[in-house]
N, C-alpha and C positions, 0 to 999 in steps of 0.2 A: 580159605583159595591163599592167604597168608601160607600156615602151619601149614600144607600142603610145600606151597617154591619154598620152601625154609630145608623139610623131611628129603625131595630132592636136589636140593642144592649142596647138604650135608654128604647124601650118596654119592653126590658127579666131585667133592674135595677125595675122600674116603678114597675111590676110585682114580685121582691121580694119582696116586700114590702107589698104585699097583701099575698104572698105565704109564710112570716113567721109568720104570723099572721095569718092565717088559718094551720097553722104549731103549735104555740101553743093551739087551739083548738083543732088538732088534736089529742096534744099529754094530755092534761085530756081527754082522751075518753080511758074505760077499752077495749076498740074493738083492740085497735090500740098496735104491737110486742112491746114488750120489747128493741127489739135491736133500731126502729125507734125510741121511747122514749127516748134511749141517745145518736143520735145522733141529733132528734129535739133540747134537753136544750144545748150540744152543741154548735151546726151552734145560738140558741137563745142569748146564754150565752157571746156566739162570736161575735156579732154581734154589743151586747150592750153595750160591754167592753172597759174601755175606756187604756188598754194596749195590744196594737197589733205586729206581729211580725216585720210591719217592722212600724214606727213611721209615722200619720196622714202627715204629717211637710214637710217631703219629698214627691215633685211633683212627680204624677201621682204615685208614687210607692210604699204611700203609701194609696193610695187608692187603686190599683190595685190588692193587697192584700187581702185589705177584698172582695173586689168581687169576687176575684176567692174561696177563701177559703171559707164564707157564700157562696155563691153559689152551690159549691160542694156540701158544708153541705143540703142545701137542694135538688139537684138531689137526693145525697143520699136519705134522707127521703122520697121524694116520690114516689122513685122507692124501697122504705119501703113498703109504706102504700097502703091498697084497694083505687082504682079509687072512689070508689065507697063514700066511708069519706072524701076523699080529696072535692070531688066536694060538700056536705054536709058541710064542714067543708073554702072554698071557696066564699060560695053565704052568713055564718053568718056571714064572714070576709069582703066582702063590707061590710054592717055597723058596720062595731065598728069601723073606725077612724072617718067617717062622724060629730060624739059628740067635737072632734078634740081629742087630747090624754088623752089613760087611766087616769088616774091621781092616782091611786093604787101605790104610793112610795116606801112602804114595800116588793112591790121586787125590788128591790135595796141592803133591807140589807145584804140575802145575799153575795152577789159579794164584799156588802166595805167587811166586816168581813175576806171574803177568800184574798181581798187583801192587806189586815192592817194585817193578819195573817204574806202572805209573805211577804212585808216588814221588822216583826218585826220582823223575822226570817232572813231577809240579814244585817240587822240592826244586828242583836243578832255576829251575825257570825262573821260582821266587828269587831264589840267590842271583841270578843274572841280570836281572831288573830292577834289584835294590844297586849292585854294581856301576851301572850304567850310568844307575841318576845323579 
């Protein structure tokens, strides 16, 4: 019973990579609702983000939070997108990774800018409070 659960769990994790790719393709479509697009962006940014709620170096829990949060966001996105659209996007996503990872590094620029601003605000806040004391 446990072995069957682990096999299904591993299959779902492998499917998550293709679901994220399919969701990205669905995000670019005009016939997907704005609510679905917002959830898709949150899921993709959290999946690609180097900052997590629980750091990955903590055994089991570090990856478990990624799986649960991203899995929930993907599930929610799939519920908001019509099935016909997801079938088309999954078919397109199957061939997306065949040539290796996408080489469009400039997609990381917004994430880097946002995290740099957060770090800058934290540093400024720390030094600002030291000047007041």
